[in-house]
PDBQT receptor file of N, H, CA, C and O in Angstrom, charges set to zero:
ATOM      1  N   MET A   1      29.355  -8.169  37.944  1.00  0.00    +0.000 N 
ATOM      2  CA  MET A   1      30.183  -7.725  36.837  1.00  0.00    +0.000 C 
ATOM      3  C   MET A   1      29.875  -8.533  35.571  1.00  0.00    +0.000 C 
ATOM      4  O   MET A   1      29.821  -7.977  34.474  1.00  0.00    +0.000 OA
ATOM      5  N   GLU A   2      29.677  -9.823  35.725  1.00  0.00    +0.000 N 
ATOM      6  H   GLU A   2      29.721 -10.274  36.616  1.00  0.00    +0.000 HD
ATOM      7  CA  GLU A   2      29.376 -10.681  34.574  1.00  0.00    +0.000 C 
ATOM      8  C   GLU A   2      28.063 -10.275  33.914  1.00  0.00    +0.000 C 
ATOM      9  O   GLU A   2      27.937 -10.307  32.690  1.00  0.00    +0.000 OA
ATOM     10  N   ARG A   3      27.080  -9.891  34.742  1.00  0.00    +0.000 N 
ATOM     11  H   ARG A   3      27.182  -9.864  35.736  1.00  0.00    +0.000 HD
ATOM     12  CA  ARG A   3      25.776  -9.462  34.232  1.00  0.00    +0.000 C 
ATOM     13  C   ARG A   3      25.930  -8.199  33.370  1.00  0.00    +0.000 C 
ATOM     14  O   ARG A   3      25.292  -8.073  32.325  1.00  0.00    +0.000 OA
ATOM     15  N   LEU A   4      26.766  -7.286  33.810  1.00  0.00    +0.000 N 
ATOM     16  H   LEU A   4      27.284  -7.389  34.659  1.00  0.00    +0.000 HD
ATOM     17  CA  LEU A   4      27.001  -6.072  33.037  1.00  0.00    +0.000 C 
ATOM     18  C   LEU A   4      27.698  -6.375  31.710  1.00  0.00    +0.000 C 
ATOM     19  O   LEU A   4      27.389  -5.764  30.687  1.00  0.00    +0.000 OA
ATOM     20  N   GLU A   5      28.625  -7.305  31.734  1.00  0.00    +0.000 N 
ATOM     21  H   GLU A   5      28.876  -7.801  32.565  1.00  0.00    +0.000 HD
ATOM     22  CA  GLU A   5      29.309  -7.687  30.504  1.00  0.00    +0.000 C 
ATOM     23  C   GLU A   5      28.330  -8.312  29.508  1.00  0.00    +0.000 C 
ATOM     24  O   GLU A   5      28.410  -8.063  28.305  1.00  0.00    +0.000 OA
ATOM     25  N   GLU A   6      27.399  -9.131  30.028  1.00  0.00    +0.000 N 
ATOM     26  H   GLU A   6      27.334  -9.332  31.005  1.00  0.00    +0.000 HD
ATOM     27  CA  GLU A   6      26.371  -9.723  29.165  1.00  0.00    +0.000 C 
ATOM     28  C   GLU A   6      25.488  -8.638  28.562  1.00  0.00    +0.000 C 
ATOM     29  O   GLU A   6      25.176  -8.661  27.372  1.00  0.00    +0.000 OA
ATOM     30  N   GLN A   7      25.090  -7.684  29.407  1.00  0.00    +0.000 N 
ATOM     31  H   GLN A   7      25.343  -7.666  30.375  1.00  0.00    +0.000 HD
ATOM     32  CA  GLN A   7      24.248  -6.597  28.926  1.00  0.00    +0.000 C 
ATOM     33  C   GLN A   7      24.965  -5.795  27.849  1.00  0.00    +0.000 C 
ATOM     34  O   GLN A   7      24.368  -5.447  26.830  1.00  0.00    +0.000 OA
ATOM     35  N   ILE A   8      26.227  -5.505  28.068  1.00  0.00    +0.000 N 
ATOM     36  H   ILE A   8      26.711  -5.788  28.895  1.00  0.00    +0.000 HD
ATOM     37  CA  ILE A   8      27.006  -4.751  27.082  1.00  0.00    +0.000 C 
ATOM     38  C   ILE A   8      27.103  -5.541  25.782  1.00  0.00    +0.000 C 
ATOM     39  O   ILE A   8      27.000  -4.966  24.698  1.00  0.00    +0.000 OA
ATOM     40  N   ALA A   9      27.299  -6.841  25.879  1.00  0.00    +0.000 N 
ATOM     41  H   ALA A   9      27.383  -7.309  26.759  1.00  0.00    +0.000 HD
ATOM     42  CA  ALA A   9      27.390  -7.681  24.680  1.00  0.00    +0.000 C 
ATOM     43  C   ALA A   9      26.074  -7.653  23.914  1.00  0.00    +0.000 C 
ATOM     44  O   ALA A   9      26.080  -7.541  22.688  1.00  0.00    +0.000 OA
ATOM     45  N   HIS A  10      24.943  -7.752  24.612  1.00  0.00    +0.000 N 
ATOM     46  H   HIS A  10      24.937  -7.843  25.608  1.00  0.00    +0.000 HD
ATOM     47  CA  HIS A  10      23.634  -7.712  23.956  1.00  0.00    +0.000 C 
ATOM     48  C   HIS A  10      23.381  -6.346  23.330  1.00  0.00    +0.000 C 
ATOM     49  O   HIS A  10      22.872  -6.257  22.213  1.00  0.00    +0.000 OA
ATOM     50  N   LEU A  11      23.732  -5.294  24.039  1.00  0.00    +0.000 N 
ATOM     51  H   LEU A  11      24.146  -5.366  24.947  1.00  0.00    +0.000 HD
ATOM     52  CA  LEU A  11      23.538  -3.943  23.514  1.00  0.00    +0.000 C 
ATOM     53  C   LEU A  11      24.429  -3.689  22.293  1.00  0.00    +0.000 C 
ATOM     54  O   LEU A  11      24.009  -3.049  21.329  1.00  0.00    +0.000 OA
ATOM     55  N   SER A  12      25.649  -4.193  22.347  1.00  0.00    +0.000 N 
ATOM     56  H   SER A  12      25.991  -4.713  23.129  1.00  0.00    +0.000 HD
ATOM     57  CA  SER A  12      26.551  -4.047  21.198  1.00  0.00    +0.000 C 
ATOM     58  C   SER A  12      25.986  -4.765  19.985  1.00  0.00    +0.000 C 
ATOM     59  O   SER A  12      26.033  -4.254  18.866  1.00  0.00    +0.000 OA
ATOM     60  N   ARG A  13      25.455  -5.949  20.217  1.00  0.00    +0.000 N 
ATOM     61  H   ARG A  13      25.417  -6.365  21.125  1.00  0.00    +0.000 HD
ATOM     62  CA  ARG A  13      24.841  -6.714  19.122  1.00  0.00    +0.000 C 
ATOM     63  C   ARG A  13      23.637  -5.960  18.554  1.00  0.00    +0.000 C 
ATOM     64  O   ARG A  13      23.467  -5.900  17.336  1.00  0.00    +0.000 OA
ATOM     65  N   ALA A  14      22.812  -5.393  19.413  1.00  0.00    +0.000 N 
ATOM     66  H   ALA A  14      22.950  -5.442  20.403  1.00  0.00    +0.000 HD
ATOM     67  CA  ALA A  14      21.639  -4.638  18.973  1.00  0.00    +0.000 C 
ATOM     68  C   ALA A  14      22.057  -3.416  18.163  1.00  0.00    +0.000 C 
ATOM     69  O   ALA A  14      21.442  -3.106  17.143  1.00  0.00    +0.000 OA
ATOM     70  N   VAL A  15      23.092  -2.727  18.611  1.00  0.00    +0.000 N 
ATOM     71  H   VAL A  15      23.591  -2.979  19.440  1.00  0.00    +0.000 HD
ATOM     72  CA  VAL A  15      23.580  -1.551  17.885  1.00  0.00    +0.000 C 
ATOM     73  C   VAL A  15      24.110  -1.969  16.510  1.00  0.00    +0.000 C 
ATOM     74  O   VAL A  15      23.843  -1.289  15.520  1.00  0.00    +0.000 OA
ATOM     75  N   ASP A  16      24.843  -3.056  16.435  1.00  0.00    +0.000 N 
ATOM     76  H   ASP A  16      25.060  -3.608  17.239  1.00  0.00    +0.000 HD
ATOM     77  CA  ASP A  16      25.350  -3.545  15.148  1.00  0.00    +0.000 C 
ATOM     78  C   ASP A  16      24.205  -3.905  14.209  1.00  0.00    +0.000 C 
ATOM     79  O   ASP A  16      24.242  -3.563  13.027  1.00  0.00    +0.000 OA
ATOM     80  N   ASP A  17      23.193  -4.591  14.723  1.00  0.00    +0.000 N 
ATOM     81  H   ASP A  17      23.163  -4.870  15.683  1.00  0.00    +0.000 HD
ATOM     82  CA  ASP A  17      22.037  -4.964  13.906  1.00  0.00    +0.000 C 
ATOM     83  C   ASP A  17      21.309  -3.722  13.394  1.00  0.00    +0.000 C 
ATOM     84  O   ASP A  17      20.927  -3.655  12.226  1.00  0.00    +0.000 OA
ATOM     85  N   LEU A  18      21.119  -2.744  14.275  1.00  0.00    +0.000 N 
ATOM     86  H   LEU A  18      21.429  -2.799  15.225  1.00  0.00    +0.000 HD
ATOM     87  CA  LEU A  18      20.445  -1.512  13.866  1.00  0.00    +0.000 C 
ATOM     88  C   LEU A  18      21.281  -0.746  12.845  1.00  0.00    +0.000 C 
ATOM     89  O   LEU A  18      20.740  -0.161  11.907  1.00  0.00    +0.000 OA
ATOM     90  N   SER A  19      22.579  -0.752  13.025  1.00  0.00    +0.000 N 
ATOM     91  H   SER A  19      23.019  -1.228  13.787  1.00  0.00    +0.000 HD
ATOM     92  CA  SER A  19      23.457  -0.072  12.076  1.00  0.00    +0.000 C 
ATOM     93  C   SER A  19      23.357  -0.714  10.692  1.00  0.00    +0.000 C 
ATOM     94  O   SER A  19      23.299  -0.011   9.683  1.00  0.00    +0.000 OA
ATOM     95  N   ASP A  20      23.337  -2.040  10.644  1.00  0.00    +0.000 N 
ATOM     96  H   ASP A  20      23.384  -2.611  11.464  1.00  0.00    +0.000 HD
ATOM     97  CA  ASP A  20      23.186  -2.751   9.371  1.00  0.00    +0.000 C 
ATOM     98  C   ASP A  20      21.847  -2.403   8.718  1.00  0.00    +0.000 C 
ATOM     99  O   ASP A  20      21.776  -2.193   7.507  1.00  0.00    +0.000 OA
ATOM    100  N   THR A  21      20.797  -2.343   9.520  1.00  0.00    +0.000 N 
ATOM    101  H   THR A  21      20.854  -2.514  10.504  1.00  0.00    +0.000 HD
ATOM    102  CA  THR A  21      19.466  -2.018   9.007  1.00  0.00    +0.000 C 
ATOM    103  C   THR A  21      19.441  -0.604   8.434  1.00  0.00    +0.000 C 
ATOM    104  O   THR A  21      18.900  -0.382   7.351  1.00  0.00    +0.000 OA
ATOM    105  N   VAL A  22      20.018   0.340   9.147  1.00  0.00    +0.000 N 
ATOM    106  H   VAL A  22      20.457   0.160  10.027  1.00  0.00    +0.000 HD
ATOM    107  CA  VAL A  22      20.044   1.728   8.680  1.00  0.00    +0.000 C 
ATOM    108  C   VAL A  22      20.853   1.830   7.390  1.00  0.00    +0.000 C 
ATOM    109  O   VAL A  22      20.449   2.548   6.474  1.00  0.00    +0.000 OA
ATOM    110  N   ALA A  23      21.959   1.147   7.296  1.00  0.00    +0.000 N 
ATOM    111  H   ALA A  23      22.287   0.564   8.039  1.00  0.00    +0.000 HD
ATOM    112  CA  ALA A  23      22.782   1.182   6.085  1.00  0.00    +0.000 C 
ATOM    113  C   ALA A  23      22.007   0.605   4.899  1.00  0.00    +0.000 C 
ATOM    114  O   ALA A  23      22.046   1.169   3.806  1.00  0.00    +0.000 OA
ATOM    115  N   ARG A  24      21.319  -0.489   5.101  1.00  0.00    +0.000 N 
ATOM    116  H   ARG A  24      21.288  -0.947   5.989  1.00  0.00    +0.000 HD
ATOM    117  CA  ARG A  24      20.526  -1.112   4.040  1.00  0.00    +0.000 C 
ATOM    118  C   ARG A  24      19.396  -0.175   3.600  1.00  0.00    +0.000 C 
ATOM    119  O   ARG A  24      19.146  -0.017   2.405  1.00  0.00    +0.000 OA
ATOM    120  N   GLN A  25      18.721   0.439   4.564  1.00  0.00    +0.000 N 
ATOM    121  H   GLN A  25      18.924   0.310   5.535  1.00  0.00    +0.000 HD
ATOM    122  CA  GLN A  25      17.632   1.350   4.244  1.00  0.00    +0.000 C 
ATOM    123  C   GLN A  25      18.141   2.588   3.512  1.00  0.00    +0.000 C 
ATOM    124  O   GLN A  25      17.444   3.119   2.648  1.00  0.00    +0.000 OA
ATOM    125  N   ASP A  26      19.337   3.052   3.841  1.00  0.00    +0.000 N 
ATOM    126  H   ASP A  26      19.903   2.620   4.543  1.00  0.00    +0.000 HD
ATOM    127  CA  ASP A  26      19.917   4.198   3.148  1.00  0.00    +0.000 C 
ATOM    128  C   ASP A  26      20.104   3.881   1.671  1.00  0.00    +0.000 C 
ATOM    129  O   ASP A  26      19.817   4.714   0.811  1.00  0.00    +0.000 OA
ATOM    130  N   ILE A  27      20.581   2.688   1.380  1.00  0.00    +0.000 N 
ATOM    131  H   ILE A  27      20.815   2.012   2.079  1.00  0.00    +0.000 HD
ATOM    132  CA  ILE A  27      20.757   2.270  -0.014  1.00  0.00    +0.000 C 
ATOM    133  C   ILE A  27      19.408   2.183  -0.711  1.00  0.00    +0.000 C 
ATOM    134  O   ILE A  27      19.268   2.649  -1.842  1.00  0.00    +0.000 OA
ATOM    135  N   GLU A  28      18.415   1.593  -0.055  1.00  0.00    +0.000 N 
ATOM    136  H   GLU A  28      18.529   1.215   0.863  1.00  0.00    +0.000 HD
ATOM    137  CA  GLU A  28      17.082   1.467  -0.639  1.00  0.00    +0.000 C 
ATOM    138  C   GLU A  28      16.469   2.846  -0.908  1.00  0.00    +0.000 C 
ATOM    139  O   GLU A  28      15.843   3.051  -1.947  1.00  0.00    +0.000 OA
ATOM    140  N   ILE A  29      16.643   3.773   0.006  1.00  0.00    +0.000 N 
ATOM    141  H   ILE A  29      17.152   3.606   0.851  1.00  0.00    +0.000 HD
ATOM    142  CA  ILE A  29      16.114   5.121  -0.172  1.00  0.00    +0.000 C 
ATOM    143  C   ILE A  29      16.790   5.800  -1.354  1.00  0.00    +0.000 C 
ATOM    144  O   ILE A  29      16.129   6.488  -2.132  1.00  0.00    +0.000 OA
ATOM    145  N   ALA A  30      18.084   5.618  -1.500  1.00  0.00    +0.000 N 
ATOM    146  H   ALA A  30      18.622   5.059  -0.868  1.00  0.00    +0.000 HD
ATOM    147  CA  ALA A  30      18.808   6.217  -2.631  1.00  0.00    +0.000 C 
ATOM    148  C   ALA A  30      18.288   5.658  -3.953  1.00  0.00    +0.000 C 
ATOM    149  O   ALA A  30      18.096   6.412  -4.908  1.00  0.00    +0.000 OA
ATOM    150  N   VAL A  31      18.061   4.359  -4.021  1.00  0.00    +0.000 N 
ATOM    151  H   VAL A  31      18.217   3.747  -3.246  1.00  0.00    +0.000 HD
ATOM    152  CA  VAL A  31      17.540   3.732  -5.248  1.00  0.00    +0.000 C 
ATOM    153  C   VAL A  31      16.141   4.264  -5.547  1.00  0.00    +0.000 C 
ATOM    154  O   VAL A  31      15.840   4.623  -6.686  1.00  0.00    +0.000 OA
ATOM    155  N   LEU A  32      15.295   4.314  -4.533  1.00  0.00    +0.000 N 
ATOM    156  H   LEU A  32      15.540   4.023  -3.609  1.00  0.00    +0.000 HD
ATOM    157  CA  LEU A  32      13.935   4.804  -4.738  1.00  0.00    +0.000 C 
ATOM    158  C   LEU A  32      13.911   6.272  -5.130  1.00  0.00    +0.000 C 
ATOM    159  O   LEU A  32      13.082   6.678  -5.945  1.00  0.00    +0.000 OA
ATOM    160  N   THR A  33      14.795   7.066  -4.571  1.00  0.00    +0.000 N 
ATOM    161  H   THR A  33      15.468   6.736  -3.909  1.00  0.00    +0.000 HD
ATOM    162  CA  THR A  33      14.871   8.479  -4.927  1.00  0.00    +0.000 C 
ATOM    163  C   THR A  33      15.259   8.637  -6.393  1.00  0.00    +0.000 C 
ATOM    164  O   THR A  33      14.688   9.467  -7.101  1.00  0.00    +0.000 OA
ATOM    165  N   ARG A  34      16.223   7.848  -6.847  1.00  0.00    +0.000 N 
ATOM    166  H   ARG A  34      16.687   7.175  -6.271  1.00  0.00    +0.000 HD
ATOM    167  CA  ARG A  34      16.609   7.895  -8.265  1.00  0.00    +0.000 C 
ATOM    168  C   ARG A  34      15.433   7.503  -9.151  1.00  0.00    +0.000 C 
ATOM    169  O   ARG A  34      15.194   8.137 -10.179  1.00  0.00    +0.000 OA
ATOM    170  N   ARG A  35      14.696   6.464  -8.763  1.00  0.00    +0.000 N 
ATOM    171  H   ARG A  35      14.889   5.949  -7.928  1.00  0.00    +0.000 HD
ATOM    172  CA  ARG A  35      13.548   6.028  -9.561  1.00  0.00    +0.000 C 
ATOM    173  C   ARG A  35      12.471   7.107  -9.634  1.00  0.00    +0.000 C 
ATOM    174  O   ARG A  35      11.897   7.340 -10.697  1.00  0.00    +0.000 OA
ATOM    175  N   VAL A  36      12.200   7.754  -8.528  1.00  0.00    +0.000 N 
ATOM    176  H   VAL A  36      12.667   7.564  -7.664  1.00  0.00    +0.000 HD
ATOM    177  CA  VAL A  36      11.207   8.828  -8.516  1.00  0.00    +0.000 C 
ATOM    178  C   VAL A  36      11.671   9.977  -9.408  1.00  0.00    +0.000 C 
ATOM    179  O   VAL A  36      10.873  10.543 -10.155  1.00  0.00    +0.000 OA
ATOM    180  N   ASP A  37      12.951  10.323  -9.336  1.00  0.00    +0.000 N 
ATOM    181  H   ASP A  37      13.600   9.863  -8.730  1.00  0.00    +0.000 HD
ATOM    182  CA  ASP A  37      13.481  11.383 -10.199  1.00  0.00    +0.000 C 
ATOM    183  C   ASP A  37      13.283  11.036 -11.673  1.00  0.00    +0.000 C 
ATOM    184  O   ASP A  37      12.871  11.882 -12.466  1.00  0.00    +0.000 OA
ATOM    185  N   ILE A  38      13.576   9.796 -12.030  1.00  0.00    +0.000 N 
ATOM    186  H   ILE A  38      13.911   9.109 -11.385  1.00  0.00    +0.000 HD
ATOM    187  CA  ILE A  38      13.402   9.357 -13.420  1.00  0.00    +0.000 C 
ATOM    188  C   ILE A  38      11.937   9.464 -13.822  1.00  0.00    +0.000 C 
ATOM    189  O   ILE A  38      11.620   9.974 -14.896  1.00  0.00    +0.000 OA
ATOM    190  N   LEU A  39      11.056   8.990 -12.972  1.00  0.00    +0.000 N 
ATOM    191  H   LEU A  39      11.313   8.576 -12.099  1.00  0.00    +0.000 HD
ATOM    192  CA  LEU A  39       9.626   9.049 -13.282  1.00  0.00    +0.000 C 
ATOM    193  C   LEU A  39       9.131  10.493 -13.393  1.00  0.00    +0.000 C 
ATOM    194  O   LEU A  39       8.307  10.803 -14.254  1.00  0.00    +0.000 OA
ATOM    195  N   MET A  40       9.626  11.367 -12.532  1.00  0.00    +0.000 N 
ATOM    196  H   MET A  40      10.296  11.115 -11.833  1.00  0.00    +0.000 HD
ATOM    197  CA  MET A  40       9.221  12.774 -12.594  1.00  0.00    +0.000 C 
ATOM    198  C   MET A  40       9.693  13.416 -13.905  1.00  0.00    +0.000 C 
ATOM    199  O   MET A  40       8.961  14.191 -14.519  1.00  0.00    +0.000 OA
ATOM    200  N   ARG A  41      10.918  13.090 -14.328  1.00  0.00    +0.000 N 
ATOM    201  H   ARG A  41      11.513  12.460 -13.829  1.00  0.00    +0.000 HD
ATOM    202  CA  ARG A  41      11.414  13.620 -15.595  1.00  0.00    +0.000 C 
ATOM    203  C   ARG A  41      10.595  13.108 -16.769  1.00  0.00    +0.000 C 
ATOM    204  O   ARG A  41      10.242  13.869 -17.670  1.00  0.00    +0.000 OA
ATOM    205  N   ARG A  42      10.291  11.799 -16.753  1.00  0.00    +0.000 N 
ATOM    206  H   ARG A  42      10.577  11.181 -16.021  1.00  0.00    +0.000 HD
ATOM    207  CA  ARG A  42       9.480  11.220 -17.829  1.00  0.00    +0.000 C 
ATOM    208  C   ARG A  42       8.113  11.880 -17.904  1.00  0.00    +0.000 C 
ATOM    209  O   ARG A  42       7.629  12.195 -18.991  1.00  0.00    +0.000 OA
ATOM    210  N   GLU A  43       7.499  12.087 -16.766  1.00  0.00    +0.000 N 
ATOM    211  H   GLU A  43       7.892  11.832 -15.883  1.00  0.00    +0.000 HD
ATOM    212  CA  GLU A  43       6.177  12.704 -16.740  1.00  0.00    +0.000 C 
ATOM    213  C   GLU A  43       6.250  14.148 -17.225  1.00  0.00    +0.000 C 
ATOM    214  O   GLU A  43       5.370  14.595 -17.960  1.00  0.00    +0.000 OA
ATOM    215  N   ALA A  44       7.277  14.877 -16.829  1.00  0.00    +0.000 N 
ATOM    216  H   ALA A  44       7.992  14.513 -16.232  1.00  0.00    +0.000 HD
ATOM    217  CA  ALA A  44       7.439  16.256 -17.286  1.00  0.00    +0.000 C 
ATOM    218  C   ALA A  44       7.621  16.295 -18.798  1.00  0.00    +0.000 C 
ATOM    219  O   ALA A  44       7.058  17.162 -19.467  1.00  0.00    +0.000 OA
ATOM    220  N   GLU A  45       8.402  15.366 -19.342  1.00  0.00    +0.000 N 
ATOM    221  H   GLU A  45       8.859  14.662 -18.799  1.00  0.00    +0.000 HD
ATOM    222  CA  GLU A  45       8.589  15.294 -20.798  1.00  0.00    +0.000 C 
ATOM    223  C   GLU A  45       7.284  14.946 -21.495  1.00  0.00    +0.000 C 
ATOM    224  O   GLU A  45       6.961  15.513 -22.538  1.00  0.00    +0.000 OA
ATOM    225  N   ARG A  46       6.537  14.016 -20.920  1.00  0.00    +0.000 N 
ATOM    226  H   ARG A  46       6.800  13.555 -20.073  1.00  0.00    +0.000 HD
ATOM    227  CA  ARG A  46       5.260  13.612 -21.510  1.00  0.00    +0.000 C 
ATOM    228  C   ARG A  46       4.288  14.787 -21.530  1.00  0.00    +0.000 C 
ATOM    229  O   ARG A  46       3.597  15.008 -22.525  1.00  0.00    +0.000 OA
ATOM    230  N   GLU A  47       4.235  15.534 -20.443  1.00  0.00    +0.000 N 
ATOM    231  H   GLU A  47       4.796  15.355 -19.635  1.00  0.00    +0.000 HD
ATOM    232  CA  GLU A  47       3.350  16.697 -20.389  1.00  0.00    +0.000 C 
ATOM    233  C   GLU A  47       3.819  17.779 -21.359  1.00  0.00    +0.000 C 
ATOM    234  O   GLU A  47       2.995  18.440 -21.990  1.00  0.00    +0.000 OA
ATOM    235  N   ALA A  48       5.127  17.966 -21.482  1.00  0.00    +0.000 N 
ATOM    236  H   ALA A  48       5.797  17.429 -20.969  1.00  0.00    +0.000 HD
ATOM    237  CA  ALA A  48       5.661  18.966 -22.409  1.00  0.00    +0.000 C 
ATOM    238  C   ALA A  48       5.350  18.601 -23.854  1.00  0.00    +0.000 C 
ATOM    239  O   ALA A  48       5.166  19.485 -24.690  1.00  0.00    +0.000 OA
ATOM    240  N   ASP A  49       5.290  17.307 -24.155  1.00  0.00    +0.000 N 
ATOM    241  H   ASP A  49       5.440  16.588 -23.475  1.00  0.00    +0.000 HD
ATOM    242  CA  ASP A  49       4.984  16.844 -25.509  1.00  0.00    +0.000 C 
ATOM    243  C   ASP A  49       3.481  16.892 -25.806  1.00  0.00    +0.000 C 
ATOM    244  O   ASP A  49       3.060  16.584 -26.921  1.00  0.00    +0.000 OA
ATOM    245  N   GLY A  50       2.682  17.272 -24.822  1.00  0.00    +0.000 N 
ATOM    246  H   GLY A  50       3.024  17.521 -23.916  1.00  0.00    +0.000 HD
ATOM    247  CA  GLY A  50       1.239  17.354 -25.028  1.00  0.00    +0.000 C 
ATOM    248  C   GLY A  50       0.509  16.070 -24.715  1.00  0.00    +0.000 C 
ATOM    249  O   GLY A  50      -0.698  15.979 -24.938  1.00  0.00    +0.000 OA
ATOM    250  N   GLY A  51       1.202  15.090 -24.210  1.00  0.00    +0.000 N 
ATOM    251  H   GLY A  51       2.182  15.164 -24.028  1.00  0.00    +0.000 HD
ATOM    252  CA  GLY A  51       0.565  13.815 -23.890  1.00  0.00    +0.000 C 
ATOM    253  C   GLY A  51      -0.193  13.838 -22.588  1.00  0.00    +0.000 C 
ATOM    254  O   GLY A  51      -0.847  12.853 -22.244  1.00  0.00    +0.000 OA
ATOM    255  N   GLY A  52      -0.130  14.915 -21.860  1.00  0.00    +0.000 N 
ATOM    256  H   GLY A  52       0.401  15.715 -22.139  1.00  0.00    +0.000 HD
ATOM    257  CA  GLY A  52      -0.786  14.982 -20.556  1.00  0.00    +0.000 C 
ATOM    258  C   GLY A  52      -2.102  15.726 -20.597  1.00  0.00    +0.000 C 
ATOM    259  O   GLY A  52      -2.454  16.426 -19.647  1.00  0.00    +0.000 OA
ATOM    260  N   SER A  53      -2.846  15.579 -21.712  1.00  0.00    +0.000 N 
ATOM    261  H   SER A  53      -2.561  15.011 -22.483  1.00  0.00    +0.000 HD
ATOM    262  CA  SER A  53      -4.101  16.308 -21.833  1.00  0.00    +0.000 C 
ATOM    263  C   SER A  53      -5.114  15.807 -20.806  1.00  0.00    +0.000 C 
ATOM    264  O   SER A  53      -5.091  14.649 -20.389  1.00  0.00    +0.000 OA
ATOM    265  N   VAL A  54      -5.986  16.705 -20.421  1.00  0.00    +0.000 N 
ATOM    266  H   VAL A  54      -6.004  17.645 -20.760  1.00  0.00    +0.000 HD
ATOM    267  CA  VAL A  54      -6.988  16.401 -19.409  1.00  0.00    +0.000 C 
ATOM    268  C   VAL A  54      -8.364  16.492 -20.054  1.00  0.00    +0.000 C 
ATOM    269  O   VAL A  54      -8.638  17.429 -20.804  1.00  0.00    +0.000 OA
ATOM    270  N   THR A  55      -9.225  15.532 -19.770  1.00  0.00    +0.000 N 
ATOM    271  H   THR A  55      -9.002  14.770 -19.161  1.00  0.00    +0.000 HD
ATOM    272  CA  THR A  55     -10.592  15.560 -20.270  1.00  0.00    +0.000 C 
ATOM    273  C   THR A  55     -11.387  16.560 -19.448  1.00  0.00    +0.000 C 
ATOM    274  O   THR A  55     -11.470  16.454 -18.224  1.00  0.00    +0.000 OA
ATOM    275  N   LEU A  56     -11.969  17.530 -20.136  1.00  0.00    +0.000 N 
ATOM    276  H   LEU A  56     -11.902  17.616 -21.130  1.00  0.00    +0.000 HD
ATOM    277  CA  LEU A  56     -12.717  18.570 -19.439  1.00  0.00    +0.000 C 
ATOM    278  C   LEU A  56     -14.220  18.383 -19.643  1.00  0.00    +0.000 C 
ATOM    279  O   LEU A  56     -14.673  17.936 -20.697  1.00  0.00    +0.000 OA
ATOM    280  N   GLY A  57     -14.966  18.733 -18.619  1.00  0.00    +0.000 N 
ATOM    281  H   GLY A  57     -14.597  19.097 -17.764  1.00  0.00    +0.000 HD
ATOM    282  CA  GLY A  57     -16.428  18.732 -18.711  1.00  0.00    +0.000 C 
ATOM    283  C   GLY A  57     -16.987  17.422 -19.200  1.00  0.00    +0.000 C 
ATOM    284  O   GLY A  57     -16.701  16.358 -18.652  1.00  0.00    +0.000 OA
ATOM    285  N   ASN A  58     -17.805  17.516 -20.261  1.00  0.00    +0.000 N 
ATOM    286  H   ASN A  58     -18.037  18.381 -20.706  1.00  0.00    +0.000 HD
ATOM    287  CA  ASN A  58     -18.464  16.302 -20.752  1.00  0.00    +0.000 C 
ATOM    288  C   ASN A  58     -17.818  15.791 -22.037  1.00  0.00    +0.000 C 
ATOM    289  O   ASN A  58     -18.476  15.101 -22.816  1.00  0.00    +0.000 OA
ATOM    290  N   GLU A  59     -16.556  16.110 -22.276  1.00  0.00    +0.000 N 
ATOM    291  H   GLU A  59     -16.022  16.671 -21.644  1.00  0.00    +0.000 HD
ATOM    292  CA  GLU A  59     -15.842  15.565 -23.420  1.00  0.00    +0.000 C 
ATOM    293  C   GLU A  59     -15.703  14.065 -23.275  1.00  0.00    +0.000 C 
ATOM    294  O   GLU A  59     -15.515  13.540 -22.177  1.00  0.00    +0.000 OA
ATOM    295  N   ARG A  60     -15.801  13.381 -24.414  1.00  0.00    +0.000 N 
ATOM    296  H   ARG A  60     -15.954  13.808 -25.306  1.00  0.00    +0.000 HD
ATOM    297  CA  ARG A  60     -15.595  11.932 -24.368  1.00  0.00    +0.000 C 
ATOM    298  C   ARG A  60     -14.104  11.630 -24.395  1.00  0.00    +0.000 C 
ATOM    299  O   ARG A  60     -13.354  12.266 -25.135  1.00  0.00    +0.000 OA
ATOM    300  N   PRO A  61     -13.675  10.672 -23.601  1.00  0.00    +0.000 N 
ATOM    301  CA  PRO A  61     -12.270  10.268 -23.649  1.00  0.00    +0.000 C 
ATOM    302  C   PRO A  61     -11.950   9.679 -25.017  1.00  0.00    +0.000 C 
ATOM    303  O   PRO A  61     -12.867   9.266 -25.727  1.00  0.00    +0.000 OA
ATOM    304  N   PRO A  62     -10.673   9.628 -25.412  1.00  0.00    +0.000 N 
ATOM    305  CA  PRO A  62     -10.300   9.170 -26.758  1.00  0.00    +0.000 C 
ATOM    306  C   PRO A  62     -10.688   7.729 -27.061  1.00  0.00    +0.000 C 
ATOM    307  O   PRO A  62     -10.777   7.370 -28.235  1.00  0.00    +0.000 OA
ATOM    308  N   HIS A  63     -10.922   6.897 -26.069  1.00  0.00    +0.000 N 
ATOM    309  H   HIS A  63     -10.850   7.189 -25.115  1.00  0.00    +0.000 HD
ATOM    310  CA  HIS A  63     -11.218   5.487 -26.355  1.00  0.00    +0.000 C 
ATOM    311  C   HIS A  63     -12.683   5.246 -26.699  1.00  0.00    +0.000 C 
ATOM    312  O   HIS A  63     -13.056   4.101 -26.957  1.00  0.00    +0.000 OA
ATOM    313  N   TYR A  64     -13.539   6.286 -26.713  1.00  0.00    +0.000 N 
ATOM    314  H   TYR A  64     -13.236   7.215 -26.503  1.00  0.00    +0.000 HD
ATOM    315  CA  TYR A  64     -14.951   6.105 -27.071  1.00  0.00    +0.000 C 
ATOM    316  C   TYR A  64     -15.145   6.215 -28.547  1.00  0.00    +0.000 C 
ATOM    317  O   TYR A  64     -16.269   6.090 -29.033  1.00  0.00    +0.000 OA
TER     318      TYR A  64
């Protein structure tokens, strides 16, 4: 019986640790998702303003 109680205690601890990890990762994912959304909006605005031009064929890039 004591062995089972020890096992339950270890399993409970493992579940708590995993729960903390999942909660932390959920917050990190939410932050990263917001950052990606911001970057996607910025890029869409930049392309809409004409800043997203592409060098075609043998055109020289603007820094030449």
